[in-house]
N, C-alpha and C positions, 0 to 999 in steps of 0.2 A: 425330449429323447423318443417319446412314441411317436411324434410326428416325422421325425426323423428315419425312424424304422420302418415307419409306413412308406415313406416316399422312396425308401430304398427297396423296400419289396416291390413296389410298384416299377421302379426302374429294371430290376430284375424280371420282372414279369413282361416289361417291353422288349428286352434284348432276346427272351427266350426261345420266341418263336422264329428269330434268324437261325438259331442252331439248327432247331428241327426243320426248317425248310430247304436244309442244304440238299442237294442231289447226291446220290450213291458215287458219282463219279468224284465230286469234291471231297468228298469223306476218303475215298480211296487215293486221291492226290495228296491228301493231306499225311495218310499214313505212309505213303511211300516216300516222301520227302522226309520224314519223321524217321524212318529206317536210314535213309540214305545219311542223314545227318549224324545218327548215332554209329554206323558204319565208319564215317570220316572221322569223328572224335577218337573213337576206338583204334584206329590206325594211328593217328596222331601220337596218342598216348603210348602206344607199343611202339613207335619207331626204334629201328635199331640202325646204327651207321653202318653195320658189318651185313646186313640184308642189301642183296642185290635189288636195285641198280645203283646204289649209292658207292661213290669213287673214292671213299676215306680210307678204306683198306683193299688191299690185293687179294684176300682172302674172305669171301661171301660165305656166311652161314646157309648150312645146308642141313636140315630144311630152314626155312625163312623163320626167324623169331617171331616177326608180328602177328598177332591174333587174327589179325585179317587176311594173313597170307600174301602171297606174291602180288595181287592187286593191291591191298592195302598199303605194303609196303613201297609200291612203285607210285602210288597217290600221295602218300605221306612225302616221299622223297621230293617228287617234283614238286608239290606244294610248297613244302619249307625252304627248297633249292632257291624257288623265284620269288616268293612272298615273304617268307620268313614269320615274323610274329604277325604280320597282316593276317594270315589265317585264322587265327585265334580270334580275333577282333570281327572278322568278317562271321565266324561262325557263332560268336556271341550274339550278333545282331541277328543271324537266322533263328537262333533259339527263341529271342524275343520276339519275331514275328509268328513262330509258330504257337508260342503262347497265347498270342493275341488272338490267333484265328481261331485256339481252342475255345476261346473265351466267348467267342461270337462277335468280334471286332471284323470290322471291313476295312483291309488295308488299301487307301487310295493312293494312287500316283506310285505303283511298285516300281516300275523303273527309275523314278527320281530317287526312291528312297534306296534302292540297290546302289547309285551312285554315290549317294551320300555315304553308306557304310563302308564303299570301298576306298573314298576320299580320307574318312575317318581312321582305317585301317592302316593304309598308306602313311598319312600324316604322322601316327603313332610309332609305326616301326621305323620311320625315316628317324624320328625323336631317339629312340631306342639306340639305333646306330649310331646317331650322333653324339648320346651321351656317354653310353656303355660299349661300344664298339660291335653289337649285337647279342643274340642269345645263345648259350652255349648249346650244344647236340643239335644244331641247323648244318645240312650237309655242305653248305658252301656260307663260309664266312664273308662279310659280317652281316648275319641278322637277313639274307636274302639277297638276288642278285638286284631286284628293282629297287628296294629299299636304301640298298648300299650303293646303287646309281644314284639315286637322287641326295643321297647326302653327300656322296663326293663332290657332283657339280655345284650344288647349292653350297657347301660350306667354301668353296672357291671363289663366290660370289658374294656371300653373304657373312661369312665367318661363323664362328657356333652361334655367339647371341641372335645373329640376323635368322641363321636356319631355324632356330628356336622359337623367334617370334613368329615366324612365319607358318611353322607347321602347327603350333599350339591354336593358330587361328584357323589354319584349314582342318583340324581336328574339330573344334566349335561348330564350325559352319557345317562341315559333313555329319556331326551327330545330329544338330537341328534337323538336317534335312532329313536322315534316315530316321529317326524317332523323337519328334519334335515335340508331342505331349509328355513322354516319357522323361525327356532330358530337362524340361521345362518345369517339372513339377518334383525333380530330384531336389533342388533347394529345399523347398518346404518339407519334404521328406525327411531330409537330414536335420533341420532345425526341429521338427515335432521329436526326432530319436533325442536329440540332445536335450530337449526339455524333459522327456521321459527319465533321461539318466539323472539330470539334475534335480530332478523331483523325487526319484524312487530311491536312490542310493543314500542320502545323507538320512532320510526318514528311517531307512534299515538300520544303519548304525547309530542312530538316536535312540530306537527302539530297543535294541542290542543294550546299550549304555544304561536304559532304565532296569533293566532287569537284573543286570550285573550287582554284584555286593559293592557297597559304597565304603567300606574301611577293611583295614587288615584282620580287626578283631573279629570279624564276621566271617573270616575264613576258617575253615575247617581243617582239621589235619588230615595227612594225607591218607588214603585208606577207604573204607566205605562211604563215608559221608561225603568225600569228595565225589564219588561216582553220583550220588544223587544230585549234586550240583549240576554235574555234567548232561544226567539226564533231562534237568528242567531247563538245560539252556537248548538241549535238541526239541525239547517241545516248545519252546519258544520260537526257534528257528522254524520249526515245521508250521507251527501256527501262524507266523508272519509270513511264510512262503504261500501259505494258503491265501490269506488275505490279498497277498501281492498277487496272485494269480489271477483272483477275481476282479481286483482292481485293473491290472493289466489287459485283462479280457475286455472290460468295458473301455479302456480307453482304446483298445484295437478297433471296435466296434465304432467308436467315435471317431477315429483316424481313417476308415473305410466309409464311413458315411460323409466326411469331409473330402474324402477323394473321387467319391460318387459324385459329389456336389460341384467339384472341381471340373470332372470330366464332361459336366453340362454347362458349366459358364465359361471355362478359360481353356482356351488352345484346343478346342474340340474338332480338330483337324479330320481325324480319322472318321469320325461319324457324319461327314458330310452329307452320306447317301442315307442316313437314316434320319427318322423323323425330327423335325427341330423342337418339337413341343412333346415332353412326355405323356404318354397316353393314360387319360385316367382311366381309373377302374370303374368301367360301365356297369351299370345294374343290368340284371338279365332282362333280356327283352320281353314283352309282353307279347303274348298269341297274338292272332288276328281277331280271334274273336274278344279277348279282352281288351284290345286297343280299341275295337269298334264300339265296345258298349262304352269306354271310358269317352272318347270323342263324342258318342251321344247326348253326354251329359253335359258338355260344353256350353258356356253361354253364348250365345251367337248374336252379335247386335246386328239388326239389319235395319236399312232405311224402313220408313213408314210406306206401308202397300197403300194404304188410303190417303192421297191428297185432299187437304180441304178445299172446301168449295170457295172458289173466288169470288169478291162480291165488292162493287163499287166502292163501297162506303171502306173497305179494309186497307185500299191504297193509301201510302202516306205524303197524301197532296191536299192544297187548298182548293176548294171549288167556287169560292166567292170571289170570283170575277165576271164580270158582266159580258156577254159578248162571246166567251170561250168555252169551249166543250173538248174536253179531254176525248181521246178514242176510246171506244168499248172494247170490252174483253171477248166479244165475239171474233175478233181478228185475230185470236191467239189459238194456237194447238193446243187441244189437251194432253195432258200427262199420260205418260206410261203406266198401265195397272200391272199388278200381280208379278214383278220382277223379281221383288224379294223371295216371294214365294217359291219361285221357280229356281232361285240361286242357293238356297239354304241346304239341299241335298248336297248339290256339288262341294259346296264350301267344306263341308263336314267331311266327306272322301278325300277333299285336298289335304285336309289337317293330318287325316290318317296316314296319307302318303307322306308328306312331310317329318312326321315323326318317325316313322320307319325307316326311311332316308338318313335321317340323324342318326340313329341306332346302327345303321348299316356302317356308317363312317367313324364308328366308335365315338360319339359324341352325346354325352348324357345330358338331353335335355326333353322337357315336356310343353308340348301346346296348350296354354292356359286359357286362351282368349280369342275370339275370331270378330272382326268388325268388317262386314261386306257394304262396300260402297259400289257408285254405280259403274265404275271402271278396274278397280283393283280391291284384293280383299287382303286386309292386313291381321297377320296371325302373330300373337302375342307369343314367344318363345320364353321360357324359364330354363335357363341353363344352370347345371349343378355347381356348386362353390368350387372355385379353382378351375373352372372353364373359361377358355379367353376367347373374346368374339372375332379375334383374328382368324380361328378355326373354321368361322362360320363362313368367312370371306373366301378362305383358301378353296371352300366347296361349293362357290356360288354356281358355277356353271352346271356341276353334277345335280344341285337342287332343281335349277331351272328344266333340267333334262327330264329330271325323274317327275315333276309335275308338270311335265308337258305345258311349259309357259316358254314365250319368245326370249324374256328375261326375268329376274326378280332383283328387288332392291332390298337391301339389309339396312335396317334402322339401328346404330348400336346401342343408342340411349334415348327413352322415351319419357317425357317430362312427368315424373311424379310416380314413376314405375320402376321396377327392377328388371323388368323383362327386355328382349331385344325383339323388334319388330320386324318382320319378313312380308314385303308386299309382293303379293302373285297377283299378274293381271286375269280379270275374268276372261272367260270364252266368249262371252257376249257382253256389250256396252249396253249401260242405260241411257237413253235420250233424255236428257233434262230439259224440260220446257221452261220458260218463262213466266207462264200461269202457274205452275206449282210452285216457283218460288215466290211471287208475289203473293200468295195465300199463305204463306207460311208466318207473316207479322214479323220477320226479322229485321225489317227494314223502318220500324216504326222508329221516330224521334230521330232520322237521319235527314240530313241537308241535302246532299246529292247521293242518293242509293245506286247502287250499281250490284245488280242481280248477276253474279258472277257464275256460278253452278253450284255443285254438291262435293264436298269433301269425302275422304275417302271412308269416313263414317256414314253417310248419307244425310249429314247435316246440310242446310243451306249457306251457301258462302255468300253473304251479302256486304259490301264493303260500303264505307262513306268517302268519296272523294274529298271532301272538305275537310276530313281529317288525315287523310294520306300525305302531304296534300296534293302530290303528283305522281304519275304513274307510269312505269317503264313496262313495255310489253315485248318481247321476242320469241320468235317461231320461225321455222322454215316455212317454204309454201307447202300448203295444204296440210298444217299443222293446226290450223283453227283461229289465227291469229285476227283475220278479219272478220270472222264469224264473232269473237268475242268483242271487237270494237261495234261490232251493229248491235249486239246486247247490250253493250253500256248506253249506246245513244238511245235504243229503245226503252231502256229503264227510265230515262229521264223524259221522254216524249210522252210516258203513263203517268209521271209523278211531279212533273214541273210546269209551270206555266212560261210562255213567251217573256212575259215580265219579270220573271224569277231568274229564268236562264237562258244565256245567249253563247253560240257556238260559234267556231270558226273551223270549218273540216279542210283538212290539205289532204288531196286524194291524187297522187302523181299516175295512179294507173288509169285514172279515169272512170272507173268501172264500179269500184268497191263500195263506194258513198254516193252515188251519182242520185240513188233513188232517194235520198233524202235532200235533194235541191231544192224542194217547194215547201220544206217544213217552215213554221214562222218563227224558229229558234234560231234560225241563221243569221248572223250578221253580217254576211257577205255571202255572194255565191260561192260555190265549192271549189276549191283553188285547185290548179293542176299544174301549174308552173312554179318551179321550186323558188325561182328568182323573186316572185312577188310573193312567194312563203316566208322567206328572210325578210322581207320589208314589213310584212304583217307582224311577224315578232319584233321588229325594230319599235312597230307603232305599239304594240302590246306593253313594252317596256316605258313607253311616255305613258300611256293610259295609267300604268301601275302608280309612277310618279304623281300624276294626278290625283288619283283617289289617294294616295296618302296624303296629299297638301290637303282634300277636302276633310277627310279623318282629323287632322291636325284643327283645321278652323273650328269643326264642331267638337271637338275634345273628346273623341272616342277613340279606341283602341284598334276595333275591326268591323269588318261589314256586317256583323250580325248587330253591334251595338247602335250602328248608325240606323239600320233597318228598323230597329225598335223605337226610335225617337219619334216624338208627335212633331206634327209640322212647325207648331210655334214654336217649341223648344229647339227644332233643327234652326230656323231662321235667325232667332235670337242667337244661338251660341255662334253660327256664322256671320253674324255681322249683317244679315240682308235685310234692310231696310226699305230698298225702293222694289216696287211692282217687278220691274226687269231683274233684279236680283234674285228676288223669290222665285220667278220663274225660272231662272238659269240653275237653281239648285233641287237636284233631284228629290224624289220622294221617297225612292227606294232604288238601292245599287242592285242591279240583277248579277248574279254570279256569270263570269266570263270563262270559257273551256275551249282550249286551242287542243283538236285532235288533229295529230300528223300521223299519217300512214307509214312512211317511210323516211326514217331519220338518215339512213346512209345516203341516200340521193341529195337530201339537204344539207348534209354536211361535204358531199363532194362538189355539190353547186357552189356552196359559199362556206367556206370553213369558218368564218367569222361569226357566222350565226350563233355560234357556241356560247360567245358573251353573252347572247340576248337570252338565250335559253339559261343560262347559269343564273342570271340576275332574277329572271322570272322567278326560278325555282327557290333561289334564297329568300326571296322577300315579298312575294305577291300573295303569299297565304291570307294574310289580314284581311287584303283588300278583295278577296274572293276571286282572283286568278288563278285558272288550273292548267297544267300541261298534262296530256297523255301522249306519249312518244311511242311509237311500235317501229319495229326494225326486222328484217330478215337474216342480216349478218350483224349479231352482236360483237364486234371485232373493237380491239383497244382504240382503235383509230376513230371508231364511230361512238361508241359508248365509252367517252373520255374517263377520266378519274372523277373531274369536277362535275360531270354530269352525272355519273354512277353516285357519287356522296350525297347529291341533292334530289335523288329520285328514291326514299326509301321503300316505296310499293313498288314490287316487280312483279311481273307474269311471265313466267318463262313455258312457253310449248317446248315441242320435241325441236331441239337445235343439233348442228352438224358433229359437234364435235364436244368431249369433256372440257377444253378450255374456253368454248363459248359459255357452256354452263357456270365454268368458276367467273366469267364476267358478269354474267346476270345477276346468279345467287351467291356467289363466293363460295360455291362448292361442286363437284359434280352431282351428276344424278339426271340432269333434263336431257342428256343425250342418249339416256333409256328409256324416255316416254314413247308412248305408242302412238301419237299422232290422233289426228281427228277430234281435238279438244281436251284430249289428256293434257294436263298442266299442272306447275307448281307454282303456290302462293306465298310470298313473302310480304309480310305486314309490317309496317313500322311499331307495331303494338308488341310484336313478339319476334323472338329469334327463330322460332319453329318453324320449318317451311312445310304447308300444309299440300297434299296431293289432291287433285281435284278433278271433276270432268267439267267442262266450260258447259255454260247454256247453248242449247242449239236452237239459233233464230234464223227460221227458212226466209227466202227472197219473197214466197209469198206474203209472209208476214208483213215484212218491212213495206211492200211494195201496197198492202191495203192501209196500213197505219197512215204513210206518207200521203196516199190518196185522200183519205178522210182529211187529215190536217189540210191539206192543200183547199178544201172546201169551207173549213173553220175561220182560217184568217189567211193574209198572203204575209211574207217575209218583209219585215222593215230593215232594209241593210243601211249599216253606218256607212255616210256619205264618204268619210275620209279615206274608209276601207275600199269602198269601189273605185275610189279616185286614183288608187295605187296604182300602178302600170307596172309590169315585167320589164327588164331591160331591152327586150327584144321589140316590145310594143312602143317603149319610149323612144326608139329611134324613127321610128314612122309618123310618129306625133308630133314632129318640130315645127310645123307650120301649121298647127290646128290653132284656130283662134281661143281656143277654151283653154288652150296648153299654158296659156301665161305669159307668150313670149313679147305679146304686143304690148309696150309702155303703156296703151290706156286702160288695159286689161290687167295690169300688175295690180298688188296690193299696196296700200298708200305707205306701208312701212318699207317698200320694196327697197328703196336707195339707201336709208339708214340702216338695213339689215345688211347689203351689200358693204357697206363700209366697215360696219362690225365685223365681218368675215375676213375683209381683207386686213384689218388691222390685227386679229387675232392670229391669221394664216392657217385657219382650218375652218372647215364648214361643218359645224355642228347644230343639230335641233337645238340639244341642251342649252347651249350657249344663248342662242336668241330667244329661249324662253326665259332665261334668267336677266339679260340685258335689257329686254323690251317688253316684259311682265306681260307676256302673251302665254295663250296654250298650246298645246304640244300640236294641236291640228294645224293652226295657223302658223306655226313655225314651221312645220314640215312642208306646208303649201310655199312658203317662203324659199326652202333650200331648193324645192321641185323646181322652183320658177328661176332659181340661180342657175341650176343644173341646166335647164333647157336655154337659157342665156348664154350659155357657154363660160360662166364665171366661176363655176364649180366643177371637179371632174366626176367620173363616174361613182355611181353608188357602190359601196363596200361592205354592205351590211352594216354594224355596230361601229366600224372604225370611221373617223372623221373624213369627209371627203378634201380634196387636195384643191385649194385655190389657186385658180388658172390666171388672173390678171393682178397686176399691180395698180395701186392706187392712182398712179398717172394714167394708166390705160383706161381705167373705169372713168375717168373725168373727160377723157377724150372720147370715150363710149356715149357718155352722157350728152355731149355737145352735139355729136352727131345726130342723136336720137330727138334733142330739142331742136334741131333745124328741122327736122322730118315732121315734127309736131306743130311747128309753126307754118308749113305749108299745108298739112291736113286742116288747121284751124283756120285758116284763110279761105279753102274751098269750103268748108262748112259756113262759115257766114255768109260767102256768096249765094249759096243754096237757101239758108235761111232768109235772105232778103227777096229773092224772087219769091219765095214762099209765100211772104207776106203781103207782097205786090198782088199775087193771085187771089189771097184771101180777102173777101169782101168785110167779113167781120172778125173778131178776135174772142175766142172764148176762153175765159180765165180758168185755168188748171190751178187745183190746189196743191199745195207743196206736200210732197211724200214724206212720211215718217222714216227718218233714218233708221236703215235695217239693221241691226245688228250683225256681227260675224257669223255666229250662229244662233238659229233661231231657238228661243225658249222650247224646252222640252224636247228637242232633236238631240242636245247635246247629250253623249252617253259616257258618263263617267266610269 
């Protein structure tokens, strides 16, 4: 009950200012309308049929009997003459409106409500004429001209029952339009009145029955004693009436509270222009001096002012590799100092302004904590009990204006806290350097560390790609996406040797990653053609299958377990007994990372590449193959559902719209970022999105590191990747002797592979691997040779190529090639005989060893 009374008082307090804020013109208008209403009602009540200008009598009263005079008599006469009973209904609705305005209500849609009142009045008057023939005392029978006219014409078409049905319907509709809330609450009010009657009346009579005598012997003789009984009965009645009045008063209070609650929850159409949420009782605002003293005591969590000194031995890398040297730390820029000291005073002033603004908008809240990061400051705000976070969202633009910020971000829930977070951009950004993150020690124990930046608390953000295991990066031009990829590559150049990590860089812009063209970690030159990139991803799928076969032979589950095996144990598990088999078995599997700068161009060039991306993302983690995909357009046709579901690690820089942010992060917010490295990071290990400032790696740093690594070691490209040609280049190489078109240059298994393709009706690399028991590289070369020979159709990504010949056509083609070979062999034999005649001596030549398809040590699993 106390809670209800408090809420009722608060609601009254909310509505009170509306009455006090009325202008003098509005009050004068209400008084004028009320006086006219009283004048009109008095004139109708005092109507006399003998007053002029009524026509019911030939002799008129002189003077006029109407208390409002001739004007009142004329107004009453014409109102009753034309409208009849309708005028009383209209006056009743007018009284309801005046009372509502007096209580501080706002009458919305006044024109529509007047129409509803007229409709309900005419319907009720028409029913009166139809049922009773009008109301006695009206100057024109029956019941007014307009209701009589309607009743006459409607009865001619619908009869009495039809007219009653339609008029009752019109009355209900008009009543709902005129007083929707009042009409809809009427059933509940009647029900409560009935409940009170059912509870109180029986209780009254039962109490009276208990106090009355129960036997005739107890009755006293008439006279004085009877008067005593009557007095006792009156005392009982007075006592019960007193108790009844108290209980009734409590019941009335409860009814009023229920009505007030219904005002808020049900059919609150008249209060649409009022506040949707009740205004909580706000504590008195502190003075500026008190608020300043309070903010000065708040704990401010600032990033470390003095970064640790970076040493070579602190980096998570292995230097026990003869002939290789990591780049030095002198190539990296020094971190910025004293940034936190310069920001501390500013963030305290912003906290004071924030709390003052919240109190200005009648929101009871306190700033309880501050976390200042490199790009934004997070203010922890404790809301008063009963205050909804939605009220903060409604004034988000006003808060940004008060704080002089381009925009702010409200975090409704913070893990492990009851506070609400408000992120406010700093007026100046801190430059996060790679050397500062490396000195933090956060990368210890990571396999593929990525120094991404700092979070909003100033803590280093370092992630391990081996645990991600794939990453999606999105952001508009100039938001920091390319710098983020450069910082990731630089992280690996400082921590991983070429035998530990191999990379393939896809750069359609030809300028973003060109500085890394000579680093020894690359498996192929920087790819600039998207058609070749699609073929490389298909190659990666085959490499993934080969590695799984190798892990199966050795009986291990992932690449980490394989690299930990000793050489003897590994050869024994794989069944490698000969020297050639031992040489083909790699001692260590390097991690393979494919960095693709623009996913949208790749998807537009070859839509079927999605299949290869999804297969790698689903299965390649255990064998050490990882993807980093970046795009400027995170649209649904680029970042498809399959790609998104298999990329649990996502980084979003500033995007164009909230829809793009939803596609990348599953929620809005990235469209409000500030650009220039401001990003949001979603890790698969947590559902909480972190706002961070990305690492700044300058072109000078990347050039110096790449130039140094070029002097240390040259890149060792994978032969099969270099042999992959784009669709444009393949058309110009049809007559290249190295292309595989000449029968003498073809693989020994070429004829058998062609027959397999023709029998199956599809050109598939994996099919040749299974049927011929060969590796992916040899199978892909066979398919390329068949494509150049015209046996298979064009390359279509992961989709099998179309077979262009039948078996009979292939036999005819073979016969023609056999005839040409015989002529060539005859010419070669003639040349050989002439050479023997010219030579005087014959030098014996030792027979060369058969060279395997792939040299030992060159095969990269």
